[in-house]
N, C-alpha and C positions, 0 to 999 in steps of 0.2 A: 209140716210131722204130718208120720203117719200115727196109729195104733196098734203096739207092736202083743202086748196080751191083755189078754183079761184075765178080774181076778175074783176071789170069790172066799168070803166069808162065813158061818155059819155065827153067832154071835144067841143066846144059850136069853131066852128074858123073861123066862118062867114056864107061865100060859101059851109061849109060842118062838115064836124062834127070827130074828130080824137078816135079811143079806144082803150084807155088803160089796158090794162092785164097785171095782177098783181096770179103769182103764188107763192102762199107764205107751207115754207115748218113745219115740226116738226122741224125743229132746228130752225128757227131764219133764214133764210134766202129764199132772195122775189126775187124773176126775174120780173123785169116787159121787158115789149116788148107796141109794137100802129101797127094797121092801124084804113085804109086811105078806104073810098071805098064810093067812092059822092054818095047820096039819097036815101041809104044802112043803114044806119048807127046800128039798127037800127034788121033790121035781120042781119046784123052782130053779136050782141053782142049775142041776141039771138044763136047764133047756138057757138059759143065761152059758153057760156054756155051748151050746148048737149058736147063738146069735154069737159069738167072738168069734166062732168061725167062720164067720159073714165079714163082719169088724177090721177083723187080724189085718194092719195091708191098705186101710185106707181113712184118707181124711177126716179128724174126727168134726172137724168143723162146718161139716156138713150135715148138720146135724134133722133139717125134714127130709132131704134124700135118704138115709137114712134110718127115722123114721117111719118111712115108707117102706122100703124097700123090707125090712124086717115084720111090718103090718103084712103086706098082697103078697111076699114069700112063701109064708105060712100054711102046711098042708088045711087048718084050719083060721080060719081067720078070725083074731079075737078070740076070746075066755078073758076068764080070769085069771088061772096063771102063764097063759102068752102074755096080756096087757102086765103083770104083774115084772112081767123078766123086762119088755119095754119100757115102762116105765124112768124103773131101777136107771138103765145105761141112757134114758134122753135124760137123767139128771148129771149120772159124769156127764154127757158129752158139755151140755154145756157150763157143767162148771172147769172144763177145758175150754171150755174156752170162751169163760170168764180169768181166769188165770191169763191165757192167751195174751184175755185186751185193759186184763187188769182195771175192769168192771166187775161187778157186782151184778150176779145173774139177774137180779127188781130191773136192776138198766136197761139188762140185754135185751128184755118180755117187751119192758115203755110201757 
């Protein structure tokens, strides 16, 4: 299974926006994640699209490897903008894994 695309949706919640991330796979499994960073929604959304350039073509089940790569290959390691984007991708990857193994995420995390 490979990731084929990353899509984002910006959803207004009144005083802040929620960014929903969709990771699509070539087997039709879609993983969803979300993040919020008040007053920086568009910046986080663009960061997600940058991360998508790395993720497309990758095996979505290698979650820890992807997390490490997204953090270490960043010019500015860490920070709330980058961390917000990575957290949404992590949740979407775990969602894909849970759907693939037909198990809730809380059981996978142990």
